[in-house]
N, C-alpha and C positions, 0 to 999 in steps of 0.2 A: 455333607458336614459344613457348617459355617465356620470359617477360620480365616486368618489373615492370608491373603493370596500374594503370589509373586509370579511374574511372567518368566522368571528364570527357574530352571530345575532346582529343587530343594538341595540336591547334593552339591551343586555349585555354590549356593549360598553358605552351606555348612562348611565347605572347604575354605571359603574366604574368612569365616568367623573363627575357625578352629585349626590354624595351620600347624600347631605343635602336637606332640603325642599326648593328647588329653581329650577324653571323651566329653562330648557336650552334656549339659545337665540332664537332658531327657534320657540319656543312656548311662548315667552314672548311678549305680545301685547303692553305693556306700557313701556315707557322709561322716567325717571325723571332726571332733572338736566342738560340736554344737549340740551336745546331748541335752542341755537345759532347754534350748529352743524346741527341740523335738518333743521333749516331755510336756512343754506348755501346750503345744498343738494337740497332742494326744489327750491331755487332760481336758481341753476345751471340747474335744469331740465326745469324750466319755460323759461330760456333764449334760449332754443333750441340748446345749445352748451354743452351738458352734456359731461364731461370729461370721457374718456374710462377707467380710472383707478384711484381709490381713496385709499389713505393710511390713515387709521384711527388709530391714534397714541395716546398713553396715558398709564397710569399705568394699571396693570392687575386688572380685576374685577370691572371696573367702568361703563361698559355698551357699550364698543366699538362694540363687536360682536352683541349685541342686536340692536344697531343702523344699522349695516350692514344688518341684517335680516329685519328690518323695511323698509329699502330702497329697498331691494330685493322684498318684498311683494308689495310695492308701484309700482315698475316698472312692476312686473309680473301679478298683479291682477286687472289691469284696469286703476287705477288712473294715472299711469305713461305712459299709452299707447296713450293718446291723445283723449279725448272726449267721452269715453264710459259712463262716469258718468256726462256729462253735463258741468257745470261750472268748472273752474280751481280749483283744491284742495287747501285747506289752510294749510294742514299738511300732514304728512306721514302716518297717521293712515288709516287702511284698514278695512272695515266692515267685520264682522265675516262670512257673507254669500257671500262675493265677489267672483266672478268666479276665481277659482284656489287657493283661500286662504287655503283651507284644504290641498291641494297638497304641498304648500310651507311649511306649518306647519309640514307636515309629511316628508319633504325633498324628495319628489318624483315628484316634478314638472319637466316636460321634458325640461324646459328652465333654469334649475337651476343646478349648480355644486358646491358641498361643498368639499373643499380641506382641510383636517386636518390629524392628525396622525391616523393611523389605528392599528388594532390588529396584533400581530405576528401570523403567520399562524399556528405555532406549539406550541405557548405558550399563556396562558390566561392573557396576559398583553398588555398594549398599548405600541407601540414603543416610544422611547424617542425623535424621530425626524420625520419630514416629509421626506420620501425618494423618490427617482426618480420614483419608481413604483407607488407611490400615485399620481404623476403628470401626468402619462400617460393618455391620453384621454382628458386632459384639452384643449390642443391646437385644437384638432379636434372639441371638443364641442363648443369652442368659434367661430369657423368659420361656424358652421351650421346655417341654416335658422331657426329663431324662430318658434316653433311649435304651440304656442297658442296665441301669441301676437306680440308685436313689439321688445321686448328685450330678450337677453340671459344674465344671471347674474351668475357670479362665485364668491364665497366667500372663501378667504384664512384665516384660523383661527387656529393657529396664525403664521404669517410669520417668527417670531423669531425661530420657530422650524424647518424651512427648512434647510437641509444640503446644501453644496455648489452645488452639482449636481442638486437638485430639484430647488434651487434658480436660477441657470442658465437656467433651462427649463422654469421657469416662466418669466425670463427676455426676452427670445426669443419671447414669446407671446406679451409682452409689446412693443417690438421693431417694431412689425407689427400688430398693433391693428386692429381687424376686425370691420366692421360697426355693429351698433345696438347690441353691446356687452359691458358689464360693468364688470370690475374686482374690487372687494371690498377687500382690503388687511388689515387685522387687525394686528397691531404690538404693543407689549408692550415696546420694546426697539428699535425704528426705526433706531437708530444710528448704530446698528449691521448689518443692511441690506446692500446689495451691493449698493454703491452710484448710480449706473446706474439704479437700481430699484427705488430708491427714486426720482431720477430726472425725471422719466417718470410718476409719479403719482401726482395727486393733493393731497396735505397734509392737513389733518384736525385733529387738536390736541384737544383731549377731556381732560378736567381738572378733578382732583379728586372731589368727591362729598363733600358737606358740612357735618360736623358731624351730624347736626340736621336731614339731609335727610337720612343718614345711619341709625340713630336711628329709624326713621320712617319706613324705609324699613325692618329693623330687627323686628320691632313690627308686621309687616304684615306677614313675612315669618317664624318667630319664636315667636308666640304670648305667648307661655308658658314661655319664658325667662324673668326673673325679669328685671325691668326697669333699675336697677343699672348696671346689667351686660351688657345690650344693650349699655349704655353710655360708659362703659369701652371698649367694643369691637370696638365701633366707634372711640375712641381715638387711639387704637392700629392699626386700619386698614388703617390709612392715606387716608381716603376718598374712600375706595373701599368696596362696599357692598359684592362683591364676596369674598374678603379676609376676611371680618368680618364673613361671614357664614362658611367659611373654618375653621377659628379659633374656632368658636362656636362648629362646628361639632367635632373638635379634642379635645375639652376640654382645650383649650389653656390658659384660664385665670389661672387655677391652675398651669400649666407649667410655665407661666410668673412669678407668685409669687415665685415659687421654684427657678427659674433662678435668680431672683433679690436677693433672700435670699443668694445665693452663691456669687453673685457680691458684696453684702454688707460686705463680709469678706475680701475684698481687703484692703490693699495690701498684707497682710500676706497670705490670702486664707486658708480657712479651708479645708485641703486636704481630710479629711475623708468625709466631706459633699460633696465636689466636686466629689469624686469618686462615692459616692452613687447616685448623680445626673446623672453623665455620664453613669452609668451602665444601666440605662433604655434605652439608645440608642444602646446598644449592641445587643438587641433583634432584631428579624426579624419578618416580617408579616405586614399586612396592617395597624394595629393599631400603630405599631412601626414606620412604614413609615410616617404615619400622624404626629406623635410626632416629627420626624426628620425634616419634612418640616416646621412644626410650629417653631421649634427651630431656623432653619436657618433664617427665617423671623424675629422672635422676637429678637434674639441676634444681628443680623446685624442692625436692626432698633434701638435697644437700644444704641449700640456703635456709630452709625451714629448720633443719637440725642445728645449724649455726645460731639462728635466732633463738631457738629453744634453749640452747646452752647459755646464751647471753642472759636470757630471762631467769634461768635457774642459778646463775652465778657459778656455774661449774666449769672447771678447767679440764674436765675429763676428755679424753680423746674420743673420737667417733667410734661407735661399735664396729664400723666397717673399715677401721684404720688399716687392717691387714690387706685390704683389697688393693690399695694404692700406696706404695711406700712414700710418695710425695706428700701424703696426708700427715706424716709424723710432725707434730708440733704446729701444724697449719692452723687448726682451730684456735689454739691459744694465742698465736700471733695475730690472727685477724680480730679476735675478740678484744685484744689489748689495743687495737688501732682505732676502734669505733665503738660508740655507745649502743645500748640496746635499741633505742628509738631509731638510730640510723640503720641498723641491720633490719629492723622490722619494716621500715620504709622501703629498703632495697628489696626485701623479699616480696613485698606487695607489688612493687613495680615489675619485677622479673616475672612473677606469676601472671600479672596482667598481660605483659608482652607475649608470653608463651601461649596463653589461652586464647588470645585474640588473633594470633598470627594467621591462622587458616580461615577464621571467620571473616576477616576483612581483607584476606588475600595479601598479607604482608610478605615481603621477600624474606625467606627463611634465613639466609645467610646474614642479612642485615639485622634480623631479630636476634640471632645469636650474638653478634657483635654488640648490639645495644644492651643485651642482658648483662654481658660481662663488664661493659662500661658502667652500668648502673652499680655493680658491685664495687668497681674501682672508685666511683664517686662517693660511696658510703664511707670510704676511708680518708676522704679529703675535707 
C-alpha cells in the first residue's frame, strides 16, 4: 500500500498526537454537531457527480478530520460503492462488521492514503510541517485502480501544515484528477492555502460546536472532571472539543487564572508577579511545551475578546468571568483606558510575538514579558 511513511512505529506517533482520553479521527465512529455537512456529502454522492476534492474548513478540533474519516469509510466499506447493501444509505455511518471497516480504522486499507506530518528519522519528534517527502507516492496512489471497491480515498490532515513544495505537489494532483479517486483536505485556516488549491475543491465549512455539546462530549471523554470545570473549558475552547481536551490535559484552567491575575495588575503591572509567571515558560520539556501552547491560545483569545468588546461597544463581562475572580470588572476598566485602535494594535503585536517565538527561536520567557508589556503600552 502506498501511504505516508515514518521510521517510527505508528503507535509511538499516535501517542504523541493524542495524549488525552480521546480517540483519533480514524477510530471515532460518531460525529455530533455537523449533520448539515454530512448531509451535503451524502447528497453529492447520491447525485452520481461526486466532486474529486473536498476542502473541509473550520476551527481546529471541531470534527473536520472525523468527518473526513467517516466519508472515507462510507466510500471504501460498501455503502458508497453502489448497491452492496441494498437500499440507498440514509447517512454516512458504517456497520462495525462492514467489509474493510477494520482496515480503514487501522489505516491499512489498500485504497486509503493518509497524508500528515511524520516523525523525524533521527529525532523522536513530529515534524513541524508536511514536507515533500511525505507527499511522494500520493500521485501514483490516486491513479491506481481501486483494489477492493469502487473508490480510492486520500485524506490530508491538515493542509495548513504543508510547506510550499508539498502544497505544489498536491496542486498537481488536483489539476489532473483521476477517476474514482477522492481527496479530502482538512484545513483549519483555508485562507492560507494556495488560491489554486482552494479553487479546485468543493468547500464545506464546519461551524464551532455549541457550548452545551462541548460540555456533553467532555462528560463522555473526561467523566472524572467536575461539571463546573467542564463548563469553564467549554467557554474557553470556542466550540472546539479537541481544544477543550487539550486544555484539560495541560491543566490550563489554573494557568488561565494565573494569567488573568497578572492582567488584573494593568496598567501598572506587578513586575515581580509577571516575572514569576513568565519564568515557568523558560523551562523545556513536554510539560513546558504544553504550557506554552496553552498560553498562546489563552492569551491570544483573551486579548481578542477584549478587542471584540471594544469594537462592539459592549461593557458586558467575559463569558468566562467565573473562571477567574480577578476578571470581575477587568474588561470594563481596560476598555475605558484605551481606544479600540490601541487594543487592536496590541492584539496584533501580541499574536505576532507568540506565533513567531518558536519559528525564530525567541526566548519564551522574554516573549511572555514582551507580550504583557505590549498590553501595558496600549494603555499609555
